[in-house]
C-alpha positions as CSV (number, residue, x, y, z in Angstrom):
1,X,95.9,114.6,107.0
2,X,98.9,113.9,109.3
3,X,101.0,116.6,110.8
4,X,104.7,115.7,111.3
5,X,106.8,117.8,113.6
6,X,109.2,120.0,111.7
7,X,112.2,118.4,113.4
8,X,111.2,114.9,112.2
9,X,110.6,116.2,108.6
10,X,114.0,117.9,108.6
11,X,115.6,114.7,109.9
12,X,114.0,112.6,107.2
13,X,115.1,115.1,104.5
14,X,118.6,115.0,105.7
15,X,118.6,111.2,105.7
16,X,117.4,111.1,102.1
17,X,120.1,113.6,101.1
18,X,122.8,111.6,103.0
19,X,121.6,108.3,101.4
20,X,121.7,109.9,97.9
21,X,125.2,111.4,98.4
22,X,126.5,108.0,99.7
23,X,124.9,106.2,96.7
24,X,126.6,108.6,94.3
25,X,129.9,108.4,96.1
26,X,129.8,104.5,95.9
27,X,128.9,104.7,92.2
28,X,131.8,107.1,91.6
29,X,134.2,105.0,93.6
30,X,133.1,101.9,91.6
31,X,133.6,103.8,88.3
32,X,137.1,104.9,89.2
33,X,138.3,102.0,91.2
34,X,138.4,104.1,94.3
35,X,141.1,106.5,93.1
36,X,141.2,110.2,93.8
37,X,139.2,112.5,91.5
38,X,139.9,116.1,90.5
39,X,137.8,119.0,89.2
40,X,138.9,120.6,85.9
41,X,139.9,123.7,87.8
42,X,142.2,121.7,90.0
43,X,143.9,120.1,87.0
44,X,144.2,123.5,85.3
45,X,146.1,124.8,88.3
46,X,148.3,121.6,88.5
47,X,149.2,121.8,84.8
48,X,149.4,125.6,84.7
49,X,146.8,125.7,82.0
50,X,143.5,127.5,81.7
51,X,140.2,125.9,82.5
52,X,139.2,126.1,78.9
53,X,142.4,124.3,77.7
54,X,141.9,121.4,80.2
55,X,138.2,121.2,79.2
56,X,139.3,121.0,75.5
57,X,141.8,118.2,76.4
58,X,138.9,116.2,78.0
59,X,136.6,116.7,75.0
60,X,139.5,115.7,72.6
61,X,140.1,112.5,74.6
62,X,143.6,113.6,75.8
63,X,142.5,113.4,79.4
64,X,140.0,110.8,80.5
65,X,137.1,111.9,82.7
66,X,134.2,110.3,84.5
67,X,130.6,110.7,83.4
68,X,130.2,113.6,85.8
69,X,133.3,115.4,84.4
70,X,135.7,114.5,87.2
71,X,139.3,113.6,86.2
72,X,140.8,110.5,87.8
73,X,144.4,110.6,89.2
74,X,145.4,107.8,86.8
75,X,144.3,110.0,83.8
76,X,146.7,112.7,84.9
77,X,149.5,110.2,85.4
78,X,148.9,108.8,81.9
79,X,148.9,112.3,80.4
80,X,152.2,113.2,82.2
81,X,153.8,110.0,81.0
82,X,152.7,110.8,77.4
83,X,150.4,107.9,76.9
C-alpha cells in the first residue's frame, strides 16, 4: 500500500477535472463551430418568455439546441429572422 500526500492527491484530482472540462469544452466548441452558447434561462430573459415556453420551443424544434441543452447564438438569430 502506498501513501500519497494529500496535496499530491488533490493536485491530481484537480488535473483530472481540468482535463475533463477542457475535453467537454472542445467537444462543445466543435459541435457549435465555436459560437457562443446560452442557457434556456438566458434565452427566456432575452425573449421575455418563460423558461417553460423556451423549453417547449426547443422540444418543438423552433429553437435548435446542442445535446446538452445549450442554445447556440445562430439558433437565436434564425428564430428572430423567422426561419
